[in-house]
One Martini backbone bead per residue (centre of mass of N, CA, C, O) as a GRO file, in nm:
protein
   88
    1MET     BB    1  12.385  21.964  16.612
    2ASP     BB    2  12.464  22.175  16.845
    3GLU     BB    3  12.381  22.280  17.140
    4PRO     BB    4  12.327  22.544  17.307
    5LYS     BB    5  12.456  22.712  17.552
    6MET     BB    6  12.349  22.711  17.894
    7TYR     BB    7  12.237  22.949  18.153
    8PRO     BB    8  12.181  23.058  18.451
    9ILE     BB    9  12.081  23.349  18.588
   10GLU     BB   10  12.287  23.356  18.821
   11GLU     BB   11  12.538  23.356  18.635
   12ALA     BB   12  12.473  23.608  18.473
   13LEU     BB   13  12.461  23.800  18.720
   14LYS     BB   14  12.750  23.761  18.816
   15ALA     BB   15  12.885  23.866  18.558
   16GLN     BB   16  12.751  24.142  18.550
   17LYS     BB   17  12.841  24.244  18.826
   18ALA     BB   18  13.144  24.231  18.770
   19LEU     BB   19  13.146  24.418  18.520
   20ARG     BB   20  13.021  24.667  18.659
   21ALA     BB   21  13.241  24.697  18.871
   22LEU     BB   22  13.482  24.728  18.675
   23ALA     BB   23  13.325  24.988  18.536
   24GLY     BB   24  13.183  25.159  18.780
   25LEU     BB   25  12.897  25.039  18.814
   26GLY     BB   26  12.598  25.005  18.905
   27PRO     BB   27  12.318  24.878  18.931
   28GLU     BB   28  12.079  24.758  18.751
   29MET     BB   29  11.782  24.921  18.641
   30PHE     BB   30  11.419  24.870  18.658
   31PRO     BB   31  11.136  24.923  18.547
   32MET     BB   32  10.833  24.789  18.600
   33GLN     BB   33  10.768  24.714  18.306
   34ALA     BB   34  11.030  24.549  18.259
   35PHE     BB   35  10.999  24.348  18.486
   36VAL     BB   36  10.729  24.224  18.398
   37GLY     BB   37  10.827  24.138  18.120
   38MET     BB   38  11.044  23.934  18.231
   39ILE     BB   39  10.801  23.765  18.408
   40SER     BB   40  10.573  23.668  18.204
   41ASP     BB   41  10.619  23.364  18.186
   42GLU     BB   42  10.555  23.308  18.486
   43VAL     BB   43  10.280  23.436  18.500
   44GLU     BB   44  10.146  23.253  18.296
   45SER     BB   45  10.192  22.987  18.445
   46LEU     BB   46  10.051  23.070  18.713
   47ARG     BB   47   9.775  23.130  18.592
   48LYS     BB   48   9.730  22.834  18.484
   49ARG     BB   49   9.743  22.747  18.813
   50GLY     BB   50   9.546  22.984  18.955
   51LYS     BB   51   9.697  23.238  18.993
   52SER     BB   52   9.709  23.548  19.105
   53ASP     BB   53   9.843  23.855  19.082
   54GLU     BB   54   9.851  23.895  19.391
   55GLU     BB   55  10.002  23.635  19.460
   56ILE     BB   56  10.250  23.700  19.296
   57ALA     BB   57  10.319  23.972  19.433
   58SER     BB   58  10.358  23.852  19.714
   59VAL     BB   59  10.605  23.682  19.649
   60ILE     BB   60  10.785  23.912  19.559
   61ARG     BB   61  10.773  24.077  19.827
   62LYS     BB   62  10.880  23.836  20.015
   63THR     BB   63  11.162  23.779  19.821
   64SER     BB   64  11.195  24.099  19.801
   65SER     BB   65  11.225  24.460  19.738
   66ILE     BB   66  10.973  24.448  19.565
   67GLU     BB   67  10.714  24.680  19.492
   68ILE     BB   68  10.410  24.510  19.416
   69THR     BB   69  10.118  24.464  19.227
   70GLY     BB   70   9.862  24.316  19.068
   71GLY     BB   71   9.803  24.561  18.887
   72GLN     BB   72  10.089  24.579  18.761
   73ILE     BB   73  10.087  24.309  18.631
   74ALA     BB   74   9.839  24.355  18.453
   75GLU     BB   75   9.946  24.613  18.307
   76TYR     BB   76  10.257  24.485  18.218
   77TYR     BB   77  10.190  24.246  18.081
   78ALA     BB   78  10.333  24.018  17.847
   79SER     BB   79  10.247  23.876  17.587
   80PRO     BB   80  10.344  23.633  17.379
   81GLU     BB   81  10.345  23.824  17.133
   82GLU     BB   82  10.523  24.045  17.261
   83ARG     BB   83  10.766  23.862  17.324
   84ARG     BB   84  10.826  23.773  17.027
   85GLN     BB   85  10.902  24.056  16.913
   86HIS     BB   86  11.179  24.070  17.080
   87GLU     BB   87  11.319  23.818  16.926
   88GLU     BB   88  11.335  23.945  16.619
   0.00000   0.00000   0.00000
């Protein structure tokens, strides 16, 4: 059986940006809860490596325009069980 074709997020974002522009739509916006849910895999991995939620939030603030706190990461973090529910 062939493996499904995989694409990096950067390529998916380029395609989405082009399609939204063609459709006359602005950038897709995410509420904080949805954003933290999307990065919960990375948060889980970083926590296992000893990083605190505030350290993770600091990296996000330094590398993007997203203003987030460690408390928001803790509040909106989606557990592995919650993430699996969305896949079904």
